[in-house]
C-alpha positions as a Python dict, from the first residue, in 0.01 Angstrom:
ca = {
    (1, 'M'): (0, 0, 0),
    (2, 'T'): (-352, 42, 126),
    (3, 'Q'): (-437, 153, 476),
    (4, 'A'): (-599, -184, 554),
    (5, 'R'): (-277, -364, 459),
    (6, 'V'): (-73, -129, 680),
    (7, 'V'): (-303, -197, 976),
    (8, 'L'): (-282, -571, 912),
    (9, 'V'): (99, -565, 901),
    (10, 'W'): (107, -355, 1219),
    (11, 'N'): (-125, -594, 1407),
    (12, 'E'): (69, -902, 1296),
    (13, 'L'): (395, -743, 1399),
    (14, 'I'): (267, -643, 1743),
    (15, 'C'): (111, -983, 1814),
    (16, 'M'): (423, -1167, 1701),
    (17, 'R'): (660, -950, 1907),
    (18, 'E'): (454, -948, 2228),
    (19, 'V'): (494, -1324, 2254),
    (20, 'E'): (874, -1303, 2224),
    (21, 'Q'): (952, -1006, 2449),
    (22, 'P'): (797, -678, 2558),
    (23, 'M'): (887, -384, 2334),
    (24, 'S'): (892, -13, 2398),
    (25, 'K'): (680, 218, 2186),
    (26, 'R'): (988, 331, 1992),
    (27, 'Q'): (1092, -28, 1923),
    (28, 'K'): (742, -108, 1796),
    (29, 'Q'): (748, 192, 1565),
    (30, 'T'): (1093, 102, 1434),
    (31, 'A'): (987, -256, 1369),
    (32, 'F'): (679, -129, 1187),
    (33, 'L'): (890, 103, 971),
    (34, 'R'): (1126, -184, 890),
    (35, 'T'): (832, -396, 782),
    (36, 'L'): (699, -120, 559),
    (37, 'I'): (1044, -60, 410),
    (38, 'L'): (1069, -429, 317),
    (39, 'H'): (767, -384, 90),
    (40, 'G'): (951, -115, -103),
    (41, 'D'): (1219, -170, -360),
    (42, 'G'): (1529, -11, -496),
    (43, 'E'): (1801, 211, -368),
    (44, 'M'): (1577, 406, -130),
    (45, 'R'): (1502, 88, 65),
    (46, 'A'): (1870, 16, 125),
    (47, 'Q'): (1933, 377, 221),
    (48, 'L'): (1649, 380, 475),
    (49, 'Q'): (1760, 51, 626),
    (50, 'G'): (2113, 186, 660),
    (51, 'R'): (1987, 501, 829),
    (52, 'I'): (1784, 298, 1080),
    (53, 'K'): (2085, 80, 1160),
    (54, 'Q'): (2305, 388, 1206),
    (55, 'A'): (2048, 547, 1437),
    (56, 'E'): (2033, 230, 1647),
    (57, 'R'): (2414, 219, 1670),
    (58, 'D'): (2421, 586, 1771),
    (59, 'E'): (2158, 522, 2037),
    (60, 'L'): (2359, 234, 2181),
    (61, 'C'): (2671, 453, 2186),
    (62, 'V'): (2485, 727, 2374),
    (63, 'W'): (2355, 478, 2632),
    (64, 'R'): (2708, 343, 2687),
    (65, 'A'): (2844, 696, 2728),
    (66, 'L'): (2568, 772, 2979),
    (67, 'W'): (2657, 463, 3182),
    (68, 'L'): (3025, 554, 3175),
    (69, 'V'): (2959, 909, 3294),
    (70, 'S'): (2731, 777, 3568),
    (71, 'L'): (2995, 530, 3682),
    (72, 'L'): (3262, 800, 3691),
    (73, 'A'): (3030, 1030, 3890),
    (74, 'V'): (2964, 755, 4145),
    (75, 'L'): (3335, 678, 4176),
    (76, 'S'): (3408, 1047, 4224),
    (77, 'C'): (3150, 1071, 4502),
    (78, 'V'): (3292, 760, 4666),
    (79, 'G'): (3641, 912, 4655),
    (80, 'I'): (3525, 1238, 4812),
    (81, 'C'): (3332, 1050, 5082),
    (82, 'Y'): (3636, 834, 5150),
    (83, 'S'): (3851, 1142, 5187),
    (84, 'A'): (3601, 1320, 5411),
    (85, 'V'): (3548, 1025, 5646),
    (86, 'L'): (3887, 859, 5667),
    (87, 'I'): (4113, 1164, 5638),
    (88, 'P'): (3995, 1408, 5907),
    (89, 'E'): (4228, 1689, 5791),
    (90, 'F'): (4098, 1672, 5434),
    (91, 'F'): (3886, 1987, 5451),
    (92, 'R'): (4109, 2174, 5699),
    (93, 'S'): (4434, 2186, 5504),
    (94, 'S'): (4505, 2273, 5145),
    (95, 'S'): (4789, 2023, 5104),
    (96, 'H'): (4702, 1659, 5146),
    (97, 'F'): (4807, 1328, 5001),
    (98, 'V'): (4568, 1039, 4955),
}
């Protein structure tokens, strides 16, 4: 594939996607790679597409884990604040029931 063709594919892809929704730089690069992979053939094409899909699934899993950890941290802080404000003896005694 010539460099002019690559630039043309890239420009078409960017123009087409900007109308639909804004994309991050990583999403643009991934879409460009997908477009280039479609011009290939054979087993390598399927393998590369599978690796991209797996990477996207892994990324989604990491984002979900991050949200879960953040939620648990907020709930923990809320519990400590609740204990500190509504149970005056919380920090004075070592045995307490909530």
